[in-house]
C-alpha positions in Angstrom: 71.9 -259.8 -78.7 69.4 -257.1 -79.3 69.4 -256.6 -75.6 72.8 -256.6 -75.1 73.0 -253.6 -78.0 70.1 -251.8 -76.1 71.7 -252.1 -72.3 75.1 -250.8 -73.6 73.2 -247.8 -75.1 71.6 -247.0 -71.8 74.6 -247.5 -70.0 76.4 -245.1 -72.2 73.3 -242.6 -71.8 73.6 -242.7 -68.4 77.6 -241.9 -68.3 76.8 -238.9 -70.5 74.1 -237.9 -68.3 76.6 -238.5 -65.3 79.1 -236.8 -66.7 77.0 -233.7 -67.3 75.7 -233.8 -64.1 78.3 -231.8 -62.7 79.9 -228.7 -64.4 81.5 -225.9 -62.8 81.7 -222.3 -64.7 84.0 -219.2 -64.2 81.3 -216.0 -64.7 83.3 -212.8 -65.7 80.9 -209.4 -65.0 82.3 -206.9 -66.8 81.9 -203.4 -65.5 79.5 -200.6 -64.4 78.9 -197.2 -63.4 79.2 -197.0 -59.9 82.5 -196.7 -58.0 82.9 -200.4 -56.8 81.6 -201.8 -59.9 84.9 -200.4 -62.2 86.7 -203.1 -62.5 84.1 -205.9 -63.3 83.1 -209.2 -60.9 83.3 -212.3 -61.5 81.9 -215.4 -60.2 82.4 -219.7 -59.9 78.4 -221.5 -61.2 78.4 -224.8 -60.0 75.9 -227.7 -61.0 75.5 -231.0 -59.8 72.3 -233.0 -60.4 72.6 -235.2 -57.7 73.3 -232.5 -55.4 70.6 -230.3 -56.9 73.3 -227.8 -57.1 72.6 -224.9 -59.0 74.0 -221.7 -57.8 76.6 -218.9 -58.3 79.2 -218.1 -55.5 80.9 -214.7 -55.3 82.9 -212.7 -53.0 83.8 -208.9 -52.7 80.5 -208.3 -50.9 80.3 -205.2 -48.3 77.1 -203.5 -46.1 77.3 -200.1 -46.6 75.1 -199.6 -43.7 76.8 -201.7 -41.1 77.4 -199.4 -38.0 80.7 -197.6 -38.3 81.5 -199.0 -42.4 82.6 -195.6 -43.3 85.0 -195.0 -40.4 86.8 -198.9 -40.8 87.0 -198.1 -44.7 88.5 -195.0 -44.2 91.1 -196.6 -41.7 91.6 -199.5 -43.9 89.9 -202.2 -42.2 87.4 -203.9 -45.1 85.7 -206.5 -43.8 83.6 -208.1 -46.7 82.0 -211.6 -47.2 80.6 -214.0 -49.9 77.5 -214.9 -51.4 75.2 -217.2 -53.2 72.4 -217.0 -55.9 71.0 -218.9 -58.5 72.0 -218.0 -61.8 68.3 -216.7 -62.8 68.6 -214.0 -59.9 72.0 -213.4 -60.5 72.2 -213.0 -64.6 68.7 -211.2 -64.3 70.8 -208.5 -62.1 74.0 -208.0 -63.9 71.6 -207.4 -66.9 69.6 -204.7 -65.5 72.9 -203.4 -64.5 73.8 -203.3 -68.4 76.9 -205.4 -67.2 78.4 -207.8 -69.9 78.2 -211.2 -68.9 80.7 -214.4 -69.9 81.0 -217.7 -68.7 83.9 -220.5 -69.1 83.2 -224.0 -68.5 86.5 -225.3 -66.2 87.3 -228.7 -66.9 87.2 -230.7 -63.5 86.0 -233.8 -62.5 83.1 -234.7 -60.3 85.6 -235.2 -57.6 86.8 -231.7 -58.2 84.1 -229.9 -58.2 82.2 -231.2 -55.2 85.7 -230.2 -53.8 85.2 -226.5 -54.5 81.6 -226.4 -53.6 83.0 -227.9 -50.3 85.1 -225.0 -50.0 83.0 -222.5 -51.4 80.3 -223.5 -49.0 82.8 -223.1 -45.4 84.0 -220.0 -46.8 80.2 -218.5 -47.5 78.1 -219.3 -44.7 77.3 -218.1 -42.4 76.2 -215.0 -44.6 77.9 -213.1 -43.8 81.3 -214.5 -42.9 83.6 -211.6 -43.1 87.3 -211.5 -44.4 89.7 -208.4 -45.0 89.5 -207.4 -47.9 92.2 -206.0 -50.2 91.8 -204.2 -53.8 94.7 -206.2 -55.0 95.7 -209.0 -53.3 92.0 -210.4 -51.4 89.6 -209.1 -53.6 86.5 -210.9 -55.5 88.6 -212.6 -58.5 91.9 -213.5 -56.5 89.2 -215.7 -53.9 88.1 -217.1 -57.0 91.4 -217.9 -58.3 93.0 -219.2 -55.1 89.9 -221.6 -55.4 90.5 -223.3 -58.4 94.3 -223.3 -57.5 93.6 -225.0 -54.6 91.5 -228.1 -56.6 94.3 -228.3 -59.3 96.9 -228.8 -56.8 98.6 -225.5 -57.3 98.9 -226.0 -61.6 97.3 -222.8 -61.7 99.7 -220.9 -59.9 102.7 -222.8 -61.2 102.5 -221.7 -64.6 101.1 -218.2 -63.9 103.5 -217.1 -61.7 106.3 -217.9 -64.6 104.3 -215.1 -67.2 104.5 -211.6 -66.7 101.5 -209.6 -66.7 100.2 -208.0 -69.8 99.7 -204.5 -67.4 100.4 -203.8 -64.1 98.4 -202.5 -61.4 98.5 -198.6 -62.6 97.8 -199.2 -66.0 94.6 -201.5 -65.2 93.1 -198.4 -63.4 94.2 -196.0 -65.7 92.0 -198.1 -68.7 89.3 -199.2 -66.6 88.6 -195.0 -65.5 89.3 -194.0 -68.6 85.6 -192.2 -68.8 85.5 -191.3 -65.3 88.4 -188.5 -65.0 87.4 -187.9 -61.1 87.9 -191.3 -60.2 91.1 -191.8 -62.7 92.5 -188.6 -60.7 91.9 -189.4 -57.9 93.1 -192.4 -58.1 96.4 -191.4 -59.8 96.9 -189.1 -57.1 96.1 -191.0 -53.8 97.9 -194.3 -54.8 101.9 -194.9 -54.1 104.4 -197.0 -56.1 103.1 -200.2 -55.5 101.0 -199.6 -58.1 103.8 -199.1 -60.3 105.5 -202.8 -59.9 106.2 -205.0 -62.6 103.9 -207.9 -61.9 103.1 -211.7 -63.0 100.1 -213.0 -64.8 99.1 -214.5 -61.4 99.0 -211.1 -59.6 96.9 -209.5 -62.5 94.2 -211.9 -61.5 92.7 -209.3 -59.3 90.9 -207.8 -62.5 88.4 -210.5 -63.1 88.7 -210.3 -67.1 92.4 -210.6 -66.7 91.9 -213.8 -64.7 89.4 -214.8 -67.4 92.0 -214.4 -70.2 94.8 -215.6 -68.5 93.0 -219.0 -67.3 92.4 -219.8 -70.6 95.7 -220.4 -71.3 96.3 -223.1 -68.6 96.5 -226.6 -68.7 95.8 -229.4 -66.1 97.9 -232.3 -66.5 98.4 -231.4 -70.1 94.8 -230.9 -71.0 93.1 -227.0 -71.2 91.5 -226.1 -68.4 88.7 -224.2 -69.9 86.4 -225.7 -72.4 83.5 -224.1 -73.7 83.2 -220.4 -73.7 80.0 -218.2 -74.3 79.0 -215.0 -74.0 75.4 -214.0 -72.0 75.5 -210.4 -72.5 77.5 -207.7 -74.0 76.9 -204.3 -72.4 75.7 -201.4 -74.5 77.2 -199.1 -72.4 79.9 -200.0 -70.8 83.1 -200.1 -72.5 87.0 -200.6 -71.6 89.9 -200.0 -73.9 92.4 -202.6 -74.1 95.4 -200.3 -73.7 95.7 -197.1 -70.9 95.6 -193.6 -71.8 97.4 -191.4 -69.5 94.7 -188.3 -70.5 97.4 -185.5 -69.6 95.2 -183.2 -71.8 92.4 -183.6 -69.6 94.4 -183.1 -66.3 96.3 -180.1 -68.4 93.0 -178.4 -69.3 91.4 -178.3 -65.7 94.8 -177.3 -64.2 95.2 -174.4 -66.4 91.3 -173.3 -66.0 91.9 -173.1 -62.0 95.4 -171.4 -62.8 93.8 -168.4 -65.1 90.9 -168.3 -62.4 93.6 -167.2 -59.7 95.6 -165.6 -62.1 92.8 -163.0 -63.5 91.2 -162.5 -59.7 94.5 -160.2 -59.1 93.6 -158.3 -61.5 90.4 -157.1 -59.7 91.1 -154.6 -57.3 93.5 -155.7 -54.1 91.9 -157.4 -51.0 90.4 -160.4 -49.7 87.9 -161.0 -52.7 91.0 -160.7 -55.3 93.3 -162.9 -53.4 90.0 -165.5 -52.5 91.1 -168.2 -55.4 94.8 -168.7 -54.6 93.9 -168.7 -50.9 91.5 -171.2 -51.5 93.9 -172.8 -54.3 96.8 -173.2 -51.2 94.2 -174.8 -48.8 93.0 -177.2 -51.3 96.8 -178.2 -51.9 97.8 -178.3 -48.7 94.6 -180.1 -47.3 94.5 -182.7 -50.1 98.6 -183.6 -49.2 97.2 -183.5 -45.1 95.0 -186.7 -46.5 98.1 -188.2 -48.4 100.3 -187.7 -45.1 97.4 -189.4 -43.0 96.2 -192.1 -45.2 99.9 -192.8 -45.3 100.8 -193.3 -42.0 97.5 -193.5 -40.0 95.3 -195.9 -41.7 95.8 -199.7 -43.1 96.0 -198.8 -46.7 99.7 -199.8 -47.8 98.9 -198.7 -51.2 98.8 -195.2 -50.2 102.6 -195.7 -48.6 105.8 -193.7 -50.1 103.3 -191.4 -52.7 105.6 -188.7 -54.3 102.8 -186.8 -55.3 103.2 -184.9 -52.1 105.8 -183.3 -53.5 103.3 -181.7 -55.2 100.4 -181.9 -52.8 102.6 -180.1 -50.3 101.4 -179.9 -47.1 103.3 -176.8 -46.6 101.2 -174.8 -48.8 99.1 -174.1 -45.5 101.9 -172.3 -43.9 101.8 -169.5 -46.7 98.1 -168.7 -45.5 99.7 -167.5 -42.4 101.1 -164.0 -41.6 104.9 -165.4 -40.9 107.9 -163.2 -40.8 109.1 -161.9 -44.2 112.5 -164.4 -44.1 110.4 -167.3 -43.0 107.6 -167.1 -46.1 110.9 -166.8 -48.3 112.2 -169.7 -47.2 108.9 -171.7 -47.3 108.7 -170.4 -50.8 112.2 -171.8 -51.7 111.1 -174.5 -50.2 107.5 -175.4 -52.1 109.2 -174.7 -55.5 112.1 -176.9 -55.0 109.6 -179.6 -53.9 107.3 -179.1 -56.8 110.4 -179.6 -59.4 111.9 -182.6 -57.6 108.1 -184.4 -57.7 107.7 -182.9 -61.2 111.1 -185.0 -62.5 110.5 -188.1 -60.3 107.3 -188.5 -61.2 107.4 -187.4 -65.0 110.3 -189.9 -65.9 109.3 -193.3 -67.4 112.0 -195.3 -65.7 111.0 -193.9 -61.9 109.8 -195.7 -59.4 106.1 -194.1 -59.6 105.0 -192.6 -63.0 102.4 -190.2 -63.0 103.0 -187.5 -66.1 99.1 -187.1 -66.3 99.1 -185.6 -62.2 102.2 -183.5 -63.4 100.5 -182.2 -66.6 97.3 -181.8 -63.8 99.3 -179.7 -61.3 102.3 -178.3 -63.1 100.1 -175.2 -64.4 98.1 -174.2 -61.3 101.5 -174.6 -58.8 103.2 -171.9 -61.8 100.8 -169.6 -60.8 100.6 -169.9 -57.0 104.4 -169.9 -56.5 103.9 -166.4 -58.8 101.5 -164.7 -56.8 102.8 -165.9 -53.3 106.2 -164.4 -54.1 104.3 -161.3 -55.4 102.5 -160.9 -52.0 105.8 -161.7 -50.0 107.7 -159.2 -52.6 104.9 -156.5 -52.1 105.0 -157.1 -47.8 108.7 -156.8 -48.5 108.6 -153.0 -50.6 105.7 -151.7 -48.1 
């Protein structure tokens, strides 16, 4: 009897150890300081004692020193790849970067974990195994989301596709860049109406933190997909607000200061130097519009398509720098005024396809002064 009881205990202990031998964890890293760190990162940490496996797999890596990297990136050709590291190396790196680390255990059986390991190995090796990166639909987070969904026979997507996203792409961009006005402004100016569209919780999974939140509510065959959850490290300096901020006052302040520089310069003796700030503003505004046009029609960055900011960053401002006939200048002035007014209305309308009120606040004061100066210049030329 004693021997049978001992054997039963040994068998139970063996089963317990075997159950713990395979583990899968979704790892979510918080944002960092660099541009490519702003939206966070994530990984899959797999452990299998029988295979001697204890590694962290993730996607979204790129080689800035690769020949042609910057040219390809500008054209919308982004070749990224996956990588693997030990948890000690991985977690030490993110602690060193002062980026938060959170782990969530996935309730997968041994077969599912080994299937996931096979898929990860197949898509990571040989390193680098390049894939076509997309900011929103094929990034580090969507790769993991899709792999998890695949090993549970599509049950993750089935549930998350039915749920509306907490925030759309635009508002995630706003909140993750709230502390970096230059990035906030650059993205709001450059990205078109695609980021304003309503999204599902599945699509919102392009953000690692959003994926971690959504997947915690998923059930697989009636059981929660996520079990144990733990925070391994909390960042001391990188904090992201839950809700986005328009920061219209920051945009408006910068624009008012630029407008004052253009206006005050005209109070000096008329000549090259007094007109230089206005010329620089016209060159910068028109040049920015040309850049948007080139990226819209000449690159693979589809997220820029249909950008109504062009009505404010109007390439026609460059023509104002040319010595055109008076009537042509007057017609151009009215065109710029009408485009700016239309752009302000379209971008400030909450129900519109591209909602950018901060951009309107950031450009309206400067454009008003630029138009006033342009009107004064061609009116003076008429009188002379």
